[in-house]
C-alpha positions as a printed Julia matrix, in Angstrom:
284×3 Matrix{Float64}:
  -8.86  49.65  102.69
  -6.64  47.52  104.95
  -3.52  45.65  103.9
  -5.21  42.21  103.81
  -7.92  43.45  101.44
  -5.34  45.03   99.15
  -3.32  41.79   99.04
  -6.44  39.79   98.25
  -7.39  42.11   95.4
  -3.86  42.06   94.04
  -3.71  38.26   94.1
  -7.11  38.11   92.41
  -5.99  40.46   89.65
  -2.78  38.47   89.16
  -4.78  35.23   88.94
  -7.05  36.75   86.27
  -4.06  37.94   84.25
  -2.46  34.52   84.52
  -5.66  32.83   83.33
  -5.96  35.2    80.38
  -2.33  34.68   79.45
  -2.74  30.91   79.6
  -5.84  31.17   77.43
  -4.11  33.21   74.74
  -1.33  30.62   74.69
  -3.95  28.07   73.59
  -3.83  29.26   69.98
  -5.82  26.29   68.7
  -8.79  27.01   70.97
  -8.7   30.7    70.05
  -8.62  29.85   66.35
 -11.6   27.51   66.68
 -13.57  30.1    68.63
 -12.85  32.7    65.94
 -13.89  30.21   63.23
 -17.2   29.5    64.95
 -17.84  33.23   65.33
 -17.02  33.81   61.65
 -19.28  31.08   60.27
 -22.11  32.16   62.57
 -21.89  35.75   61.34
 -21.64  34.56   57.74
 -24.75  32.38   58.1
 -26.65  35.24   59.74
 -25.64  37.67   57.0
 -26.67  35.17   54.32
 -30.06  34.64   55.96
 -30.62  38.41   56.14
 -29.58  39.21   52.58
 -31.25  36.31   50.76
 -34.57  34.54   51.1
 -33.54  31.55   49.0
 -33.66  28.42   51.22
 -31.18  26.64   48.96
 -28.53  29.34   49.42
 -29.03  29.35   53.18
 -28.84  25.56   53.36
 -25.68  25.37   51.23
 -24.05  28.08   53.35
 -24.96  26.16   56.51
 -23.54  22.92   55.09
 -20.35  24.73   54.07
 -20.01  26.16   57.57
 -20.5   22.73   59.12
 -17.89  21.22   56.79
 -15.34  23.9    57.73
 -15.96  23.35   61.44
 -15.74  19.56   61.14
 -12.48  19.76   59.21
 -10.94  22.3    61.59
 -11.91  20.43   64.74
 -10.58  17.18   63.28
  -7.2   18.73   62.45
  -6.64  20.81   65.6
  -8.09  18.91   68.57
  -7.08  15.57   69.99
  -8.77  12.61   68.24
 -11.1   11.75   71.14
 -12.4   15.29   71.65
 -12.56  15.94   67.89
 -14.64  12.81   67.28
 -17.01  13.72   70.07
 -17.44  17.29   68.8
 -18.04  16.09   65.24
 -20.57  13.53   66.45
 -22.45  16.25   68.32
 -22.54  18.48   65.24
 -23.53  15.73   62.8
 -26.2   14.26   65.07
 -27.87  17.64   65.62
 -27.62  18.55   61.93
 -29.5   15.41   60.91
 -32.5   16.31   63.08
 -34.03  18.3    60.24
 -36.56  20.88   61.35
 -39.67  20.28   59.22
 -42.37  21.24   61.71
 -42.78  24.91   60.76
 -45.94  24.24   58.65
 -47.53  22.23   61.5
 -49.05  25.31   63.12
 -50.9   26.23   59.94
 -51.82  22.58   59.37
 -53.53  22.39   62.74
 -55.06  25.88   62.96
 -56.04  26.82   59.38
 -59.8   27.31   59.06
 -62.09  25.7    56.48
 -61.45  28.42   53.95
 -57.68  27.98   54.16
 -57.44  24.2    54.57
 -60.78  22.37   54.21
 -59.32  18.97   55.1
 -57.51  20.2    58.22
 -58.3   19.68   61.92
 -59.31  23.37   62.29
 -58.15  23.71   65.9
 -58.53  27.09   67.51
 -55.37  28.92   68.65
 -56.68  28.69   72.24
 -56.94  24.9    72.06
 -53.6   24.57   70.29
 -51.66  26.79   72.69
 -53.48  26.22   76.0
 -54.91  22.7    76.11
 -52.14  20.95   74.24
 -49.56  23.11   76.02
 -50.81  21.98   79.45
 -50.44  18.34   78.46
 -46.96  19.08   77.18
 -46.04  20.64   80.53
 -47.2   17.58   82.44
 -45.26  15.28   80.13
 -42.16  17.4    80.73
 -42.35  16.61   84.45
 -42.84  12.91   83.73
 -39.87  12.91   81.37
 -37.57  14.67   83.84
 -38.53  12.26   86.61
 -37.94   9.22   84.43
 -34.5   10.5    83.4
 -33.42  11.15   86.98
 -34.84   7.81   88.08
 -33.54   5.45   85.41
 -30.67   7.14   83.52
 -28.04   5.96   86.01
 -28.83   2.34   85.05
 -28.07   2.85   81.34
 -24.71   3.32   79.65
 -24.02   6.4    77.54
 -23.88   4.4    74.31
 -27.17   2.61   74.9
 -28.93   5.79   75.96
 -27.83   7.7    72.86
 -28.71   4.85   70.48
 -32.07   4.17   72.13
 -32.94   7.88   72.22
 -32.16   8.29   68.52
 -34.35   5.31   67.66
 -37.18   6.56   69.88
 -36.87  10.05   68.44
 -37.19   8.6    64.95
 -40.19   6.46   65.81
 -42.0    9.5    67.16
 -42.06  10.82   63.59
 -44.62   8.14   62.77
 -47.38   9.95   64.65
 -46.59  13.11   62.7
 -46.77  11.19   59.41
 -50.15   9.71   60.34
 -51.53  13.13   61.17
 -50.04  14.95   58.18
 -51.21  12.28   55.72
 -54.71  12.36   57.31
 -54.49   8.6    57.8
 -56.09   9.01   61.21
 -59.29  10.26   59.51
 -59.34   7.19   57.26
 -58.91   5.0    60.34
 -61.79   6.75   62.06
 -59.69   8.45   64.73
 -61.04  11.96   65.44
 -58.54  14.76   65.09
 -59.07  15.96   68.65
 -58.15  12.57   70.16
 -55.26  12.16   67.79
 -54.06  15.65   68.68
 -53.8   14.68   72.34
 -51.97  11.51   71.4
 -49.67  13.43   69.14
 -48.92  15.89   71.93
 -47.88  12.98   74.12
 -45.9   11.11   71.49
 -45.16  13.45   68.61
 -41.61  14.37   67.64
 -42.04  18.03   68.55
 -44.17  17.33   71.61
 -42.79  17.68   75.12
 -41.88  14.01   75.19
 -39.98  14.56   71.97
 -38.15  17.45   73.61
 -37.34  15.3    76.64
 -35.95  12.53   74.44
 -33.88  15.16   72.68
 -32.54  16.12   76.11
 -31.78  12.46   76.76
 -29.55  12.73   73.72
 -27.83  15.87   74.97
 -27.43  15.37   78.73
 -25.38  12.14   78.46
 -23.1   13.93   76.05
 -22.55  16.74   78.54
 -21.7   14.22   81.25
 -19.41  12.31   78.9
 -17.56  15.39   77.78
 -16.95  16.46   81.37
 -14.75  13.37   81.65
 -12.86  14.17   78.44
 -12.28  17.88   78.95
  -8.61  18.95   79.43
  -7.62  20.37   82.79
  -7.85  24.16   83.12
  -9.69  24.32   79.77
 -13.08  23.12   80.95
 -15.11  26.26   80.24
 -13.45  26.94   76.89
 -13.8   23.41   75.54
 -17.35  23.11   76.82
 -18.23  26.34   75.01
 -16.71  24.98   71.79
 -18.74  21.76   72.0
 -21.95  23.65   72.8
 -21.23  25.86   69.81
 -21.02  22.73   67.65
 -24.41  21.7    69.01
 -25.91  25.12   68.28
 -24.38  25.16   64.81
 -26.0   21.78   64.19
 -29.38  23.24   65.17
 -28.87  26.06   62.66
 -27.87  23.58   59.95
 -30.93  21.44   60.67
 -33.17  24.49   60.46
 -31.68  25.68   57.15
 -31.68  22.26   55.48
 -35.18  21.56   56.79
 -36.42  24.79   55.22
 -34.75  23.79   51.95
 -36.45  20.39   52.05
 -39.85  21.99   52.7
 -39.28  24.41   49.81
 -38.43  21.56   47.43
 -41.58  19.69   48.49
 -43.61  22.91   48.12
 -44.68  22.91   51.79
 -44.91  26.63   52.33
 -48.22  27.55   54.05
 -48.93  31.16   54.98
 -52.46  31.02   56.37
 -53.9   32.02   52.99
 -57.21  30.84   51.47
 -57.18  27.49   49.68
 -53.66  26.33   50.56
 -54.42  22.59   50.84
 -51.75  21.81   48.26
 -49.11  23.21   50.6
 -49.65  20.27   52.97
 -49.75  17.42   50.44
 -46.09  16.44   50.9
 -45.68  17.4    54.54
 -45.88  13.76   55.61
 -42.98  12.93   53.27
 -40.85  15.69   54.77
 -41.47  14.19   58.21
 -40.55  10.73   56.91
 -37.26  11.96   55.39
 -36.34  13.65   58.65
 -37.12  10.44   60.52
 -34.85   8.41   58.24
 -31.94  10.79   58.68
 -32.25  10.59   62.46
 -31.77   6.8    62.31
 -28.68   7.17   60.11
 -26.73   8.9    62.88
């Protein structure tokens, strides 16, 4: 190895050591990273050891409270507010769609009033439409997002995301049958407009991508990767909180289908769960 190569490697190693030393001097960031790791492991351990949705939800809410308090005390006010907003917004998007698969695919013995879609139709046909809508959504974001401010995009996306719950409520309450709309046509419409359809996913990305761009302007110099990881961890923690609290809500409303015979009663309050989730989205 020649002298120039050795010098380059030595300078690279010194730069890495300097970066690591500077990182360890940021005690606040290290403490927050350790806190996020701890609450994540605690939530995972709770989910493994207990099957009670209430316990899991309370543990998730406790973890979110600890993270919100710690971020508010340690970080600068602007970054702390942004991180807390990301966590709270994601936490309020309660996940209540787990029973939807059984609602749509249960046969006549399991759910006589249901649409009775085949798994092939549910996964293939509706999935193809979802893929096409994904392309439309990405194009529209790239084409029009530059004309809209961050604040307006986030507010409008939250409102649109909430309104998309209405199609879920119509389907889950079987109102479409009373209106004379066949399930198959409503299913295609729901795939285009439903909260958990591809358009719903794209709108959810419209909520997230402006936040990424906004945070890139707030991130401290030489701490970009670390702070970005902390904010993304807040987002992921919010997803876990939404999942745990959504499961608790479904358990309280007795929406717990398993693909068993005669489980119509499991879907009676599914529309209400969707409505509660929709209301919480608007509150953010």
